[in-house]
N, C-alpha and C positions, 0 to 999 in steps of 0.2 A: 078260939077254936079248942075242944079238947082232946087234940091228938098230938103227937110230935110227928108222926109218917105212917104209911101204908106199903109195907114190902111184900112183893111176889116175887120168889124163887121158883123158876122154871127150867126146863132142859129145850135148848132149841137147836137145830143141826145148822153148821155153819157151811154153808156151800162154798166149797175151794174150788171148783170144777165141774165140768160135767160128768167127771165120774169120780171126784171126790168129794167127801163129805165127813163132819165130824161133829158128835153131840158136844156140846158146851153147856156150861151152867151159866144163868142169866139172871140178873137181877133188878126188877124194877122196884122203884123208888119214888114215893111222893110224899112231901112234907110239907109242913105248916108254913113255912119259912120263905117258898116259892110255890105259891099254888097255880101259878101257871103251867108249870114245867112238870115234866116227867124226867128222873134219872134212869138211865139205860145202861146198864154194864155187863160185859161177858169177859170171862177168861180164856185167853188163848192159850196161855201156860200159865203154872202156878206164879210165876213171878211176872207177867205180864197181862194186867187188867185194861181191857178198852172201856172207856167212859163216854157215854153223850147224855146231854140235856137238849130235849126239846118240848114243843108244845103238847100239852095233856090233850087238846084239841086235835093235833094232828095225829096221835093215836087213835083217840076214838074215831076221826073220819077215816083212818086207814086201814080200819078192821072192818069197814063194810064197801068201801067204796076206794080206787086208789087216791093218794094224797100225798102231796110233799113236792117239793120241787128244790134241786139244790143238793144240798149234804144229806137230808134223810128224804126218804122215800118210803113209804108203808102201802101195801096194798093185800087185799084178801085172795087166798089161794083155795083150790080146792072145792068141792061139791058142797053145797051150803049144808048139809047134816053132818059132813066132818071137816068143818070149814076150819083152814088154816091160815095163816099171814105171813108175809115175809116183810123183812125190813131191812133196806139197802143204805148202808153208811157210807159217805165218801169224803173224805179229806186230802189235804195235800200228802200225808203220811201212807194213806191207802185206802182201798176199797173192803166192804165184807158184805156179804148178803146172808143171812140168818132166815129161817124160816120156822114157825112152830105154831103150837095151838092156839086157837083165836078165844076159846071159851074162857079157859082160865083167867087169860088177860081181860076179856070183856067183864067178867065177874069182879077181877080186882079192881077196874075203870069204873065201875058201877060204885065199888065201896067210897072211891076217890071224890066223885059226884055227891055222895051222901054227905061226906065231909065237908065239901065246899061246892056248891051247886053252881053248875057253869051259869056265867054272867054276876057272879057273887065273890070272884078271886079277890078283887082290890080290895074288900071289905076286910080279909085277913092281913093284907099287906102294912107295917105299921110308916108310913112313909117318912114322918118325924125322925124315927131312930133310923131309917135306911138313908135319909140325909144328912142326919149328924154323922154317920159312918163314914159316908163318902167325903164330906166336908173338912173332917177333922183327922184323915189319914193320909 
């Protein structure tokens, strides 16, 4: 693989209640060391960053139809022409719902699939090195 990662920085709306929302900077990152996953982070405050890692396939599916169960749920929102998406994150530490533009995420996601096509992720993983790290630490 001839890249170390692909990053997208966007602004999303953190929905804190029916009448309360705030813009937050969001970072999506895809790296060659974990080709099945997408890293998603957003700044709650300058000193508090929330980080999640979930399946790239989940993000891809959630941009066109509701996807996910459990901790991460992603769904399209709005009319098709101005389509956005929502992502709900839930853990024992809390809950967050963010809404943002789907077009820029879809374009970025397309780049990740160009770098590592769907179904070929395992070709990018060095299983021997991974096992060596797990067994020797």
